[in-house]
C-alpha positions in Angstrom: 150.1 -113.4 100.9 150.9 -116.7 99.9 154.3 -117.3 97.4 152.5 -117.8 94.3 150.5 -114.4 94.6 153.9 -113.0 95.7 154.5 -114.2 92.1 151.5 -112.3 90.7 152.1 -109.2 92.8 155.2 -108.6 91.5 154.8 -109.9 87.8 151.4 -108.2 87.6 152.3 -104.5 87.3 155.2 -104.9 85.5 153.1 -106.1 82.3 150.3 -108.1 81.6 152.0 -110.6 79.0 154.2 -111.9 82.0 150.9 -113.5 83.7 151.0 -115.5 80.6 154.0 -117.2 81.7 152.0 -118.9 84.9 149.8 -121.6 85.5 146.3 -121.8 86.7 147.4 -121.6 90.1 149.6 -118.3 89.4 152.6 -120.3 89.6 155.6 -120.6 86.7 153.9 -122.6 84.5 156.7 -125.5 83.7 157.8 -124.6 80.3 158.5 -121.0 82.0 160.7 -122.8 84.3 162.4 -124.9 82.1 162.7 -121.9 79.2 164.1 -119.8 82.3 166.3 -122.8 83.2 168.3 -123.2 79.8 169.0 -119.1 79.7 170.0 -119.4 83.2 172.6 -122.0 82.2 173.7 -120.5 79.2 174.8 -117.0 80.6 176.3 -119.4 83.4 178.3 -120.8 80.4 179.1 -117.9 78.8 177.4 -118.8 75.2 175.5 -115.9 75.6 175.5 -112.6 77.0 173.1 -110.3 79.4 172.3 -108.1 76.3 171.4 -110.9 73.7 168.8 -112.0 76.6 167.8 -108.7 76.6 167.3 -109.0 72.7 166.1 -112.3 72.2 163.7 -112.7 75.8 163.6 -109.7 77.7 161.2 -111.4 80.0 163.9 -113.6 81.1 165.0 -110.5 83.4 161.5 -110.1 85.0 161.0 -113.9 85.3 163.5 -114.3 86.7 163.9 -111.4 89.5 160.0 -112.9 90.3 161.3 -116.5 90.8 163.9 -115.0 92.8 161.3 -112.6 94.8 158.4 -115.3 95.2 160.9 -119.1 95.3 164.2 -118.2 95.8 166.2 -119.1 98.9 167.9 -117.0 101.3 171.0 -117.3 99.8 169.6 -116.9 96.2 168.0 -113.5 97.3 171.0 -112.7 99.2 173.2 -113.4 95.7 170.7 -111.0 94.4 171.3 -108.2 96.0 174.8 -108.3 95.7 174.6 -109.3 92.1 173.3 -107.0 89.2 173.0 -109.8 86.2 169.3 -109.9 86.8 168.6 -106.2 86.8 170.4 -105.3 83.9 169.5 -103.7 80.3 172.2 -102.4 79.1 176.1 -103.8 77.8 177.3 -104.5 81.1 180.7 -106.0 80.1 181.6 -109.6 81.2 179.9 -111.2 84.2 181.2 -110.6 87.9 181.9 -113.2 90.0 179.2 -112.3 92.6 176.6 -112.7 88.6 178.1 -116.4 88.6 177.5 -117.2 92.0 174.0 -115.9 91.7 173.9 -117.9 88.2 175.1 -120.9 90.0 172.6 -120.8 92.4 169.6 -119.6 90.2 170.2 -122.5 87.8 170.4 -125.1 90.7 167.3 -123.7 92.4 165.0 -123.6 89.0 166.5 -127.3 88.2 165.1 -128.1 91.5 161.6 -126.5 90.4 161.7 -127.9 86.8 162.3 -131.5 88.8 159.8 -131.0 91.4 156.6 -129.9 89.1 157.5 -132.4 87.0 157.3 -135.7 89.4 154.6 -133.8 91.1 152.3 -133.4 88.0 153.9 -136.5 86.0 154.9 -134.2 83.4 157.8 -134.9 80.7 160.1 -132.2 80.8 159.4 -130.4 77.2 163.3 -130.1 75.0 
């Protein structure tokens, strides 16, 4: 199974609406990557709490988990195993050190994915 097929397989059973965040190649579409990046940065900076994200854009957690599963580095997947921030749907209190470490790596890898996709397709990032 390819990485993008893994992502589709991960998101498909959760809810068909999540497939709307993919492009024609079953990769996360550039606007989806950018949106994930912005939310991950806001979480890391403490501008929003996981509970706020759950209220505002619940799909963030599914898509971020899918990104980790399908595209994440070994470091990112290891950090995701010890952090609970992507797997919450309730008030979890302040972010732990492992949550912050995960968010740092997630924002780095999402940023790289956005840049790579922008360079590959010649797309301009949306704002």
